[in-house]
Steps between C-alpha positions, in 0.01 A plus 500: 500500500574605858735377767371250755571740786239735348230241575534547876682174568732468799873550450552132585269385220651744250850377589401136441338588166810693396728205579276283282539751211149642529587863434197664342130426512267403218159657440312220674706550817454878495123458483435191713738533796354829640145357483607184685671709767179699542315178579283499188371192319645508148400323181743564217595377158856514383682309230723216601861597572402849614619460860167436670628224732754739650230768519267311730784364712669829583162661556449271800857471631478795741194340659660163580535402866797261536371363832170356378393238246342528155389854421531505119352216294574492126285262293630399156360264232796271426786317669755672278377846593494403868869401486588814305318743731644330808851536357453868417348573841770312692782699339348820638348376827784287635735796560211675676439207738161419346427133432327382182349153452334328205237228464403343169344182368720224366769549763579236760285568806811478718628816333171668586528404866851643522350823368198509729710434813694823446380844601445658158375855467424449128354191334481443124284212378265343249130497600443127547807436715438812710145390575620151593731643765244754617240226554754272669593794724866482399496872423296776665365762266243663726748778574604551136469874440622514141381275218628497141347311207766499229433413133135481597363460148694175461410391852128549450512354151649187659195475726645645822262795554301316771822391671623860501170621645535236774855613583378858521216392731746327735728806518441791738180702455686818408752334266654730239485342154709543188392334177737509203416380154623546145138525383161549664312190389132438578595273790732763644226762469252275682747432782589861566133600489399245762814472715668843495243765578714813518809517279715711271507375139805582291593399146872558470666518161392333179401134501731443204812718519635683196850360549382156378507459121193296403469315171268236356525250221217315327537133406321166479522264798702247303773759437547615860803287587684584178425866557636481854828345387533749217441787742777392737747422221646849472413634844759580765356460848580373849153409624172437321164377631240327283141494629252230404145420608540125545745305714553242225652769277767586756648152451489489120629852442787470749599166344497652151714794610746271681526279190588809298783600731337736748528471879129468567293376794127488575312616808145399592290389796579129450850554634579459869568825682869420537535437125310817414726709722813333360397579142422859588841533662669353191319752284594790727864387509518463121562125465154483338439756225137421405222414745173364358222565749130504571339797672613366837820696433335808354457699818692621793836337427798731499739384229753760391583575139254288302575618147212338312144393579314289245131429521502171310126492580285811533401508869153378592431809711585856411674579827735205448659694215602776742645250747690308234673786326573653840777241535710721269573871516508501880583819687490708182757294308441426133298185429356307207181294461381302197154345469427223248144541373318219318171560314292362791679743738451812291191635679639420845822688438312791342302527826824515697628780277173690542483450879849637562508749210792326334634539150697178461716501189458213256818336371564226248753217495600302194470132586 
């Protein structure tokens, strides 16, 4: 770790970071910030919670012109991540006199118009809503010099690769691009091959950090709920997240946990944005101790001190495992992840272990 002043930031930026308790850099910031300052296009992988959002922000801060409009455009896959990135950016940019706006689907259009009427130097948004305002000429992106695609593997997996290519096309011809991703999926590889001709590629740190204890348990499907209750019975924890592959399971599992005395809530895409944000806030504040979620919550969300991650279902895609367990053990703290493996999931989980060179310990519970 280094100090932020060693990265070549201005004294004003370093002072703001210091007041916000950012004292020392992480590896991703040491490696990414100098490349951004040099004007290079950068494609990098880094595990969630490693400080990458701060890395690409401070890399561009010295280049911001407070007198003009949007110069930095940050494209993110979900509403939740949009709100989170905007909040993190605003804390740093507001004292510097740099304005940050956000645009995301599901929000009242009046809120969007209040955003677009301001002179924002940085805009954070989801692809569909950004394109809507670009096409309606509510925002001008032709002068955007810096373009970030964050959590790109999730974004492209959700079908937004063409939208991202369109946003890049509408930006300035010499736009500098940063693409961050936890994993390089096939869709990410195709995008960077066709859309980013000259770039630096960095793989920073291990996809699955050593500070996360990983265990697995084998059982029949019919025994999953009993196993889950038995697991929690003697555990002391503040926050736990349970990942499932189907929305219907978020309801049934959260109901079962609530019936058995736990403070549990579910989170899935059926909820209105306001309700989703409220439940996330309750979980962060501690009034909810267990959150049962689909993969909509697996990436990009910064939730401090999640003690336990449980894969109730083995993820359908290998990279989802990395995103899920990345909710715990953030910023080098200790974490714990348990995966429940049924006979029909055995091969799929074995492939995950092989792909990421894992040696997940098997445990047994007496039901």
